[in-house]
N, C-alpha and C positions, 0 to 999 in steps of 0.2 A: 516307317519313316519315308517321307516323300523323296523321290529321286529326281524331281523336275528341276530344281535349281542348285546352283553351286552351294555347297555347305562347308563352312569353316569349322574344323574340328581341332581342338587343342589336345595334343598328345604329349604328355610330359615324359622326360627322361629317355628320349629316343636314341641318344648316342650310346646307351648301354646295350647289353647283350640282347635281351628280348625285344626291346623297342626298335633296335636297328634291323632286326629281322622282320618286324611287323610293318614298318613304314613302307619299304619297297613293295611288299605283298599287298598292302592296303591301297597304295596309290595305283598300282597296276590293276587291281580288281574294281576300283570305284572311280571312274573318270570324273564324277561330279564332286569329289571331295578335294578340298584344299587342306593340307595338314600343316598346322603351326606347331613346331617342336620347341618346347621350352626345356632347356637342359642347362644345368650349372657347369657341366663338364668337370666334375670331380675326377679323381684318379680312375674311376671305373667307366667314365664316358669318353668316347673317342670319335671325333668327326670322320676319321678314316672309315669307320663302320658304315657311314652314310654317303660315301663318295658317289654311289650310283644315283643318288637323289638330288645332289646339290644343284644341278642345272634344271631340275624339274620346276616349271612355273607354278605347279600346284603344291610346292613344298617350301616352307619358310622356317629358317632356324633362328631362334632367339636365345642368346646366352643369358641365363638369369636363374634366380632362386625361387622355388615355389613358395618359400616363406615370405617373399617380398610382396606384400599386399598391393602396394601402389603399382608395381609392375604387372602383376596378374590382372588387376582391374583394368589397366590400360590395354592389355592384350585383348581382354574380353570386349572392350569398347571398340578398339581400332579394327579388329578383325571380325567383329560381330559373331563371336564364338557360339556355335549351336550344338556342341557336344564335347564331352571330355572323356579321354581314355588315359587313365592315370597310372603310368608305370614308375615314375620317379621315386626311388627309394634307396636308402643305404641298405645293402643286403648281405654283406659278408659277415658271417657269425663271429669269426675270430676277431675282426675289427670291432664288433659290438662289445666284445668282452673287454678289449683294451680301452675303448673310448665310447661308452654308451651314450654320452650327451648328444653327440651328433645325430645318433639314430632317433632319439626322442624329438629333436628339433626338426629334422627333415620329415620323418615318417609320420609323426603325430601333428606337429604344428603346420607343416607344409600341406598335409591332406586337409586339415581344418581350413586353412586359408583358401584353397581351391574350392572347397565345398561352399564356403560362405560367400565367396565372390560369385560363384555360379548361381546360388540361391538369390542373391540380391539382383543379379542381372536378369535372370529368367522368370522370376516370380514376383507378383505384386504383393502377395501376403501368403501365409501358410495355406497350402493346398489350392492355390489359385495361380496358375501360370499366366504370364503376359501372353496375349494372343499370338504375338510374333514368335514365341518360343515354346509353344505347346509341343510336347514330344521330345524336347531336349533332354538328353540323358547323361548321367555321370557314371562311368564304368571304372570301378576301382579294382586294380590288380593286386591280389594278395598271395598268400603262400600257405602250404599245408602245415608249416611249422607252428602256426597259431594253435594247432590242436595238441601240441606236445608230442609225447612218444607213444608208441603202440606196443601191445603184446605181440606174440608171434603169429597170431591168426587173424585178428580183426582188421578192418579197413576204415579209414576216415570217411565219414559221410558228411553231408551238409548239416546233419543234426548233432555231430560230435561236439561235446562241450569244449570250450577253449581252455587250454592249459599250457600257455607258452612257458618255455624254460630258459630262454636266453634273452638278453636285452633286445636283440634284433627281433625275435618272434613276439616279444611283449610289445614292442613299438608297432609292429604290424597288426597285432590283435587290437591295440588301442585305436589305430586308424580305421580298422574295420568297424569298430563300435561307433566311431564318430560318423562314418558314412551311414550306418544304420539309424543313428539319431536324427540325421537330416531327412531321412526317409520318413521316419515315424512322427517327428515333431512338425516338420514343414511340408511334407509331401513331395520333397524333391525326388524326381524319378532316378533311382539308383539301381545298379546291379553290382555284385561282387563276384569275382572269380578267384578261387584258391587253387594254385597249381602245385604239382609235385616238382622234383628237381628237373630243371631243363638242361639239355646239352645240345651241342651243335655248333655251327660256324659263329664266329665273332664273340665267343665267350671270353671273359677276362682271364688273363694268364694265371691268376692266383687260384682259380677254382680247380676242383679235383681232376677232371678229365684233361683240360689243357696242361695242368701241372704234370700229370703222368706222361703225356706225349713229349712235352718239352724236356723234362728231366731224362727220359729214356734216350731221346735223340742226342742229348748232351753227354750221355754216358755218366750221369750223376745219380746218386742214390734217389730212389723214388719213395718219398715219405708217405707212410700209411699210418693213420692214427690208431692207437690202441692195438686191438687184436685184428682189426680189419673186417670185423663181422657186422659193423653197422649197416643196416639195410635201407636203401632208398628206392623209390619208385621213379624211374627215369622216363622223361617225356621229351621227344624231339621238338626243338624250338618251333619249327614251322607248324607242327600239329597244334602246339599251344596257340600260335597266332590264329590259326583257323578256328579254334575254339573261342577265342576272344571275339573274333569277327561275328560268329554265330550268336554269342550271348549279347553283344552290343546291339545287334540288329533285331534279334528275335527272342531274347531272354525275357522272362516275365519280370515286370517291375518288382522291386523289393525282394528279389530272390538272390540266393547264393548258388553258384554252380562250381563244383569241383572238377578240375581238369587233370587227369592222371593218365600215365602211359600204360598201366598194367604190365610194367617191366621191372619187377623187383630184382635187385641185385645187391649182394654185399659189396663193400669196397674192394675186397679181395677178388671177387669175380670180375669187377670192372677192370682192375689193373691186369688181371690174367688175360682177359679178352683183348685189351689194347696191346699188351706185349706180344700176344700170339699173332695179331694182325701185323704189327711192326716187324716181327721176326720174318714174316713172309715178304713184306713190301720193302723194308730197308734192312736186309740181313746184316748183322754184325758178327764179330768173332764168336761171341757167346750170346745166349738168349738174353733179351732185355729183362726177363724175369729175375735174373740174378741181381738186378739193381734194387729190387724191392727191399725197403728198410722200414722197420716198425719204429714209430716215434711215440713219445708220451701223448696220451689221449687228451683231447680238447676238453676244457671244463664244461660241464652241463651238456655233454654230447648225447643227443637223443639216439636211442638204439635203433628204432625202426620207424619209418614213415611209409605209408602206402594209401593210395586214394581209390575210392570207389567212384568211378565216373558215370555210374548208371543213369543218374538224373539227366546229365547232359546228353548221353547217348540216346536215351529213350525219348525225352521230351523235345530235344532240338535236333536229333539225328546226327550228332557228331560221332566221328570214329577216327582213331589215330591211323594215319597212313603208314607210319614207320613202326616197326618193332625195334628192339634194341640192336639186334644183329645187323639190320640194314642201316639204321641211323648212325651207328658207331663207325661203320666203314665210311659213310659220307663225311662224318665229322673228322676222322683221321686224315682223309684225303685233303680236306680244306686246310687243316693245320700243316700238312706236309708242303702244300703250296705256299702257305704263309711263311713258313720257315725256310723256303727255297730248297726243299729236299726232293721234290718231284721232278 
């Protein structure tokens, strides 16, 4: 991708957790990029997350819905969009169990709208880009949950068959397939990244790690689903952002890349680590571990996810800078600041 002229890139859903970590990193690294952030600001999006960008002349925020075709078309035209990095998604599994319709609308129809507008703007017909838009790419951010659940030893690779188990993961699997169809049918230049569980600054309070920290500091019961032995592979959010950057710029067209932290932990190990660190940093009368409370398991709760990131490491040279022990300390310190405890 040429670095000579200013490029306008549409990045959706940046007020959410991963997007709000990605934008400052991307603006800082690429002075030739102007980022247009389209975000509906649902409960999971917060402009406070992007405070450090709001005065940047290379950053524009537009409040709106990715399902709104007229709006998306007008953004492509007004800003002459030359790339899309698509984060916007409903992503909380519990919410998808209670209200699946919103997930289908945003994750499936929204992704379709973005793809279709990009195709019509950048290409004159299937497999023929307009001269001015050659090389324009659509990067779709997905999740390892599309692969379903794992046994005790295997890892998800890019070849693992899809077997989504929740309305959330089914909606993400559907959106991945629509991206693939625009690549295969129309020759739209696409890449997909599937990531494992992210953690780090700016994550929504309802997610596991912020919940553990928040409940512990409030001396409230720390809820852990089922037996607490569900395993996730944890990826520090900035490592994910660096992986997205690499794939967007150097990934091979029509390819999928898995981004994982190689940091498998059970939920019990996560809560134990966090409580141990809090016991040292913010000591209370008794250990925070005494607040751990087991609650009824989530419906359709996948037992284990873990990603094999070999393709990304070997082909594009990506490597996670943080392991869980370093990343969790940075994360806890950020939340202690947020909650005014430091």
